[in-house]
N, C-alpha and C positions, 0 to 999 in steps of 0.2 A: 157082228154082221160078217158073213163069209161070202165067197164067190158063189157057192152053191145056193145060198139064200136068195141072191138077186140075179144069179145067172150072168155074171160079168167077170171081167178080169180083176186080179188083185189090185192093180193100179187104180182102176175105176172104183173098186170098192173103197179104197183109201180116199179117193176124191169125194165120193158120195158121203161116206161116213164123216169125213172132215167138214164137209159143208153142213151136214145135219148137226154136228156138234157145235159148229160156229153159230148156226141159226138158233139153236137152243140157248147157247150162252148169251147171244145178243138179246133174246127175249127175256132171259132171266135178269140181265142187267136192267132192262127197262122196267120189269116187274118190281124189283127191289127199289129202284129209284122212285117209282111212282108211289110205293108204299111210304117211303121215307118222306116224300114231298107232302103227302096228305096226313102224315102222322100227327101233326099238331092239331089238325081239325078233328081228328078222331077222339081226342081226349084220352083219359085214362081208361085203358082196356084191361079187362080181366085176362087171365091166362087163356081161358076158354075162348074169349072174343079174339084174342091175338091168333089163336089157332084157326079160328073161322076165317079171319082175314087172309092168313097164309094159305089155307086150303082153297079158298075161293079164288085167289089170284093165281095160284098154281094151276088150278083147274081151267081157268080161262086161257092161260098160256098154252096148256096142253091141247085144248080144243082148237085154238087158233092154229097151232102147229100141226095138227093131225093131218089135214089134207096136203099141205106142202111136203111133209115128210113122206107120206104115202106116195105122192107123185114122184118124188126123187127116187124112192126105192123102185117104183114101177118102171121109170124110164132109164134106170141105170144100165140096162142091157141094150137099150135102143141106140141106134146110130146118132141120134140127136142129143144124147145125154150130155156130151161135153158142152154144147151150146146152152142147154137148159141149166146146167150147173153154173155156167158163167153168168147167165141172166139172173139166177137167184142170188149169186154173190154180189152182182152189181146192184140189184134192187135193195138188198139189205146191207150193202156196204160191208161185206164180210171179207176177212182175210183168212185163207186156209193154207 
């Protein structure tokens, strides 16, 4: 992600990219924890079934994050971007 891509300053780029990274990391932790939590109920899965569970859960996370990430990239150049970044960080309890 560069300044040219989102039309903002390098500092803001860093804040936006840091927030996006933290958001993705947060959702990845939730995804892994939920798979681990229900693992016993899933029984013995074949390698193919394991791959399906991984693919499905990753796909869900990507779909859920698609709109927030696009919104963060869109508002990066706006004067309200700092307040939006702060709001996203607070909502998801992120540290960047």
